[in-house]
N, CA, C and O atoms as a DFTB+ gen file, in Angstrom:
376 C
 N C O
     1  1     133.797     107.994      81.329
     2  2     132.345     108.019      81.224
     3  2     131.740     106.784      81.900
     4  3     130.766     106.888      82.646
     5  1     132.325     105.625      81.630
     6  2     131.794     104.398      82.187
     7  2     131.983     104.341      83.697
     8  3     131.144     103.776      84.399
     9  1     133.046     104.903      84.200
    10  2     133.324     104.874      85.636
    11  2     132.345     105.752      86.414
    12  3     132.043     105.470      87.573
    13  1     131.850     106.814      85.779
    14  2     130.938     107.733      86.460
    15  2     129.485     107.269      86.418
    16  3     128.656     107.774      87.175
    17  1     129.166     106.317      85.546
    18  2     127.778     105.884      85.433
    19  2     127.404     104.981      86.609
    20  3     128.227     104.222      87.121
    21  1     126.151     105.085      87.014
    22  2     125.671     104.265      88.125
    23  2     124.851     103.111      87.572
    24  3     124.171     103.248      86.555
    25  1     124.920     101.996      88.237
    26  2     124.186     100.819      87.806
    27  2     122.777     100.877      88.387
    28  3     122.598     101.072      89.589
    29  1     121.787     100.705      87.529
    30  2     120.396     100.753      87.960
    31  2     119.985      99.337      88.377
    32  3     120.131      98.384      87.612
    33  1     119.478      99.224      89.585
    34  2     119.009      97.940      90.095
    35  2     117.497      98.010      90.228
    36  3     116.957      98.985      90.751
    37  1     116.816      96.971      89.751
    38  2     115.364      96.909      89.847
    39  2     115.004      95.834      90.866
    40  3     115.312      94.658      90.673
    41  1     114.352      96.243      91.951
    42  2     113.891      95.317      92.980
    43  2     112.425      94.999      92.704
    44  3     111.674      95.858      92.242
    45  1     112.026      93.771      92.988
    46  2     110.669      93.342      92.676
    47  2     109.887      93.040      93.946
    48  3     110.387      92.395      94.868
    49  1     108.654      93.517      93.973
    50  2     107.735      93.253      95.081
    51  2     106.461      92.669      94.487
    52  3     105.899      93.217      93.539
    53  1     106.012      91.556      95.050
    54  2     104.838      90.869      94.521
    55  2     103.680      90.976      95.513
    56  3     103.826      90.682      96.699
    57  1     102.540      91.399      95.001
    58  2     101.319      91.518      95.787
    59  2     100.270      90.557      95.230
    60  3     100.430      90.000      94.144
    61  1      99.209      90.378      95.986
    62  2      98.055      89.626      95.513
    63  2      96.887      90.578      95.325
    64  3      96.894      91.672      95.889
    65  1      95.885      90.192      94.549
    66  2      94.760      91.109      94.325
    67  2      93.940      91.367      95.594
    68  3      93.266      92.393      95.691
    69  1      93.989      90.446      96.570
    70  2      93.206      90.614      97.794
    71  2      94.139      90.587      99.004
    72  3      93.924      89.821      99.943
    73  1      95.171      91.424      98.978
    74  2      96.177      91.457     100.032
    75  2      95.615      92.138     101.277
    76  3      94.818      93.071     101.180
    77  1      96.037      91.664     102.437
    78  2      95.590      92.212     103.707
    79  2      96.318      93.533     103.988
    80  3      97.381      93.787     103.421
    81  1      95.763      94.353     104.840
    82  2      96.330      95.684     105.144
    83  2      97.721      95.573     105.776
    84  3      98.619      96.339     105.425
    85  1      97.905      94.638     106.693
    86  2      99.216      94.475     107.348
    87  2     100.276      94.042     106.339
    88  3     101.389      94.567     106.342
    89  1      99.935      93.094     105.485
    90  2     100.878      92.628     104.464
    91  2     101.219      93.755     103.487
    92  3     102.363      93.893     103.055
    93  1     100.214      94.552     103.148
    94  2     100.424      95.681     102.251
    95  2     101.421      96.669     102.864
    96  3     102.338      97.127     102.184
    97  1     101.242      97.000     104.154
    98  2     102.150      97.936     104.823
    99  2     103.555      97.365     104.952
   100  3     104.531      98.110     104.862
   101  1     103.674      96.057     105.160
   102  2     104.971      95.397     105.252
   103  2     105.735      95.524     103.932
   104  3     106.920      95.857     103.925
   105  1     105.054      95.259     102.819
   106  2     105.668      95.383     101.488
   107  2     105.988      96.841     101.176
   108  3     106.974      97.135     100.502
   109  1     105.147      97.756     101.671
   110  2     105.355      99.185     101.454
   111  2     106.644      99.655     102.114
   112  3     107.386     100.446     101.532
   113  1     106.916      99.173     103.330
   114  2     108.156      99.543     104.022
   115  2     109.383      99.078     103.260
   116  3     110.386      99.789     103.192
   117  1     109.304      97.877     102.682
   118  2     110.421      97.380     101.885
   119  2     110.631      98.248     100.639
   120  3     111.765      98.552     100.270
   121  1     109.539      98.639     100.003
   122  2     109.636      99.476      98.804
   123  2     110.234     100.838      99.139
   124  3     111.028     101.372      98.364
   125  1     109.863     101.402     100.281
   126  2     110.425     102.697     100.700
   127  2     111.931     102.573     100.892
   128  3     112.692     103.446     100.474
   129  1     112.361     101.473     101.530
   130  2     113.796     101.268     101.741
   131  2     114.535     101.127     100.410
   132  3     115.622     101.681     100.245
   133  1     113.953     100.390      99.459
   134  2     114.581     100.223      98.150
   135  2     114.721     101.558      97.432
   136  3     115.760     101.843      96.836
   137  1     113.664     102.383      97.492
   138  2     113.703     103.677      96.811
   139  2     114.709     104.620      97.468
   140  3     115.371     105.393      96.775
   141  1     114.833     104.567      98.786
   142  2     115.801     105.420      99.476
   143  2     117.230     105.012      99.134
   144  3     118.132     105.851      99.156
   145  1     117.449     103.734      98.818
   146  2     118.773     103.269      98.408
   147  2     119.080     103.640      96.966
   148  3     120.216     103.482      96.519
   149  1     118.077     104.137      96.222
   150  2     118.284     104.567      94.845
   151  2     117.919     103.511      93.818
   152  3     118.272     103.649      92.647
   153  1     117.225     102.464      94.226
   154  2     116.831     101.401      93.305
   155  2     115.427     101.654      92.769
   156  3     114.608     102.304      93.419
   157  1     115.159     101.127      91.564
   158  2     113.797     101.158      91.040
   159  2     113.027      99.997      91.655
   160  3     113.614      98.985      92.037
   161  1     111.719     100.149      91.748
   162  2     110.874      99.106      92.324
   163  2     109.844      98.678      91.283
   164  3     109.105      99.500      90.741
   165  1     109.813      97.380      91.020
   166  2     108.815      96.810      90.114
   167  2     107.787      96.106      90.985
   168  3     108.117      95.158      91.696
   169  1     106.550      96.565      90.931
   170  2     105.485      96.015      91.764
   171  2     104.587      95.159      90.884
   172  3     104.064      95.629      89.874
   173  1     104.409      93.889      91.276
   174  2     103.593      92.946      90.515
   175  2     102.379      92.534      91.322
   176  3     102.445      92.395      92.544
   177  1     101.274      92.343      90.629
   178  2     100.124      91.662      91.211
   179  2      99.948      90.409      90.373
   180  3      99.673      90.492      89.176
   181  1     100.104      89.247      90.999
   182  2     100.018      87.977      90.294
   183  2      98.626      87.382      90.502
   184  3      98.189      87.172      91.633
   185  1      97.949      87.118      89.406
   186  2      96.613      86.520      89.463
   187  2      96.768      85.020      89.261
   188  3      97.241      84.572      88.216
   189  1      96.362      84.237      90.280
   190  2      96.478      82.784      90.206
   191  2      95.096      82.173      89.989
   192  3      94.127      82.553      90.647
   193  1      95.021      81.244      89.080
   194  2      93.767      80.527      88.841
   195  2      92.643      81.456      88.429
   196  3      92.751      82.194      87.450
   197  1      91.570      81.408      89.187
   198  2      90.382      82.197      88.833
   199  2      90.419      83.619      89.372
   200  3      89.457      84.365      89.185
   201  1      91.495      84.015      90.033
   202  2      91.549      85.381      90.566
   203  2      91.701      86.429      89.465
   204  3      91.678      87.627      89.747
   205  1      91.857      85.988      88.206
   206  2      91.994      86.931      87.093
   207  2      90.724      87.778      86.943
   208  3      90.754      88.830      86.305
   209  1      89.604      87.319      87.532
   210  2      88.368      88.102      87.433
   211  2      88.426      89.343      88.323
   212  3      87.554      90.207      88.230
   213  1      89.454      89.445      89.196
   214  2      89.598      90.601      90.085
   215  2      90.630      91.592      89.560
   216  3      91.411      92.144      90.335
   217  1      90.637      91.821      88.251
   218  2      91.605      92.750      87.652
   219  2      91.478      94.151      88.239
   220  3      92.481      94.829      88.463
   221  1      90.249      94.581      88.487
   222  2      90.039      95.926      89.032
   223  2      90.623      96.045      90.437
   224  3      91.156      97.097      90.788
   225  1      90.535      94.990      91.248
   226  2      91.118      95.029      92.590
   227  2      92.647      95.087      92.511
   228  3      93.286      95.772      93.309
   229  1      93.225      94.372      91.556
   230  2      94.676      94.397      91.378
   231  2      95.153      95.784      90.977
   232  3      96.159      96.270      91.495
   233  1      94.445      96.418      90.065
   234  2      94.820      97.765      89.641
   235  2      94.652      98.760      90.780
   236  3      95.459      99.679      90.924
   237  1      93.615      98.588      91.587
   238  2      93.405      99.450      92.753
   239  2      94.559      99.308      93.738
   240  3      95.028     100.304      94.290
   241  1      95.022      98.074      93.963
   242  2      96.147      97.846      94.874
   243  2      97.409      98.548      94.366
   244  3      98.132      99.171      95.144
   245  1      97.671      98.445      93.060
   246  2      98.866      99.081      92.489
   247  2      98.795     100.602      92.591
   248  3      99.787     101.247      92.933
   249  1      97.638     101.174      92.300
   250  2      97.503     102.629      92.372
   251  2      97.606     103.117      93.815
   252  3      98.161     104.186      94.070
   253  1      97.077     102.345      94.754
   254  2      97.185     102.674      96.175
   255  2      98.644     102.613      96.618
   256  3      99.094     103.446      97.405
   257  1      99.388     101.617      96.107
   258  2     100.811     101.454      96.417
   259  2     101.602     102.650      95.878
   260  3     102.463     103.191      96.572
   261  1     101.307     103.060      94.641
   262  2     102.001     104.192      94.034
   263  2     101.694     105.486      94.772
   264  3     102.576     106.327      94.941
   265  1     100.455     105.650      95.210
   266  2     100.060     106.861      95.935
   267  2     100.784     106.942      97.279
   268  3     101.165     108.029      97.714
   269  1     100.973     105.796      97.936
   270  2     101.662     105.775      99.228
   271  2     103.154     106.069      99.069
   272  3     103.800     106.502     100.023
   273  1     103.706     105.839      97.882
   274  2     105.141     106.050      97.641
   275  2     105.449     107.369      96.941
   276  3     106.585     107.580      96.515
   277  1     104.471     108.261      96.811
   278  2     104.673     109.495      96.051
   279  2     105.807     110.364      96.581
   280  3     106.489     111.012      95.787
   281  1     106.034     110.404      97.887
   282  2     107.098     111.257      98.419
   283  2     108.478     110.630      98.247
   284  3     109.487     111.317      98.408
   285  1     108.542     109.351      97.924
   286  2     109.826     108.665      97.749
   287  2     110.165     108.405      96.291
   288  3     111.342     108.338      95.937
   289  1     109.169     108.260      95.446
   290  2     109.418     107.983      94.038
   291  2     108.199     108.294      93.194
   292  3     107.109     108.539      93.711
   293  1     108.403     108.278      91.891
   294  2     107.292     108.567      90.985
   295  2     107.084     107.382      90.040
   296  3     108.049     106.731      89.638
   297  1     105.836     107.104      89.687
   298  2     105.566     105.975      88.786
   299  2     106.162     106.234      87.409
   300  3     105.904     107.265      86.788
   301  1     106.953     105.295      86.950
   302  2     107.572     105.394      85.631
   303  2     106.665     104.756      84.592
   304  3     106.620     105.179      83.436
   305  1     105.946     103.733      85.024
   306  2     105.038     103.014      84.144
   307  2     103.762     102.721      84.929
   308  3     103.824     102.155      86.020
   309  1     102.630     103.096      84.394
   310  2     101.354     102.846      85.059
   311  2     100.997     101.360      84.967
   312  3     101.584     100.643      84.157
   313  1     100.045     100.882      85.783
   314  2      99.702      99.454      85.782
   315  2      99.334      98.943      84.391
   316  3      98.528      99.534      83.672
   317  1      99.965      97.814      84.045
   318  2      99.737      97.217      82.740
   319  2      99.601      95.708      82.923
   320  3     100.411      95.094      83.618
   321  1      98.597      95.114      82.314
   322  2      98.345      93.683      82.444
   323  2      99.050      92.934      81.327
   324  3      98.851      93.222      80.147
   325  1      99.883      91.960      81.714
   326  2     100.558      91.092      80.747
   327  2     100.299      89.654      81.159
   328  3     100.931      89.143      82.083
   329  1      99.387      89.013      80.486
   330  2      99.039      87.641      80.838
   331  2      98.330      87.595      82.181
   332  3      97.266      88.193      82.341
   333  1      98.918      86.878      83.163
   334  2      98.324      86.786      84.497
   335  2      99.018      87.702      85.485
   336  3      98.835      87.555      86.694
   337  1      99.802      88.632      85.003
   338  2     100.578      89.515      85.869
   339  2     100.326      90.971      85.495
   340  3     100.443      91.350      84.329
   341  1      99.981      91.783      86.490
   342  2      99.819      93.214      86.292
   343  2     100.998      93.884      86.980
   344  3     101.266      93.613      88.151
   345  1     101.706      94.757      86.269
   346  2     102.911      95.324      86.840
   347  2     102.983      96.838      86.655
   348  3     102.316      97.429      85.806
   349  1     103.831      97.432      87.500
   350  2     104.065      98.870      87.496
   351  2     105.491      99.099      87.975
   352  3     105.977      98.364      88.835
   353  1     106.172     100.110      87.430
   354  2     107.545     100.430      87.845
   355  2     107.561     101.805      88.484
   356  3     106.976     102.752      87.958
   357  1     108.240     101.913      89.634
   358  2     108.362     103.175      90.340
   359  2     109.848     103.532      90.430
   360  3     110.657     102.726      90.890
   361  1     110.201     104.735      89.991
   362  2     111.577     105.193      90.009
   363  2     111.786     106.124      91.204
   364  3     110.871     106.858      91.578
   365  1     112.975     106.104      91.806
   366  2     113.224     106.972      92.969
   367  2     113.323     108.426      92.561
   368  3     113.691     108.736      91.428
   369  1     112.993     109.326      93.493
   370  2     113.165     110.754      93.236
   371  2     114.633     111.095      93.407
   372  3     115.335     110.462      94.194
   373  1     115.086     112.072      92.689
   374  2     116.496     112.466      92.748
   375  2     116.809     113.146      94.063
   376  3     117.949     113.548      94.294
């Protein structure tokens, strides 16, 4: 039983609440590669200093990221704010 089980690896990608389009696409390509390898992807938006007032922009970035990855994986956990970090987990499709 133990020999047949696969090890789940969680890769982390960090975004900012006001990320540029090119940077967003660059991180998106990495997430696609991780999902194709069979790894889960944890996407974080880190709010530094006073950027915590842009919570809505951070959630928009995460939902946009999840929508772009729909053909490669499905969101396991919707965006959730914990302290200064908003996170979401995307699992690969079988």
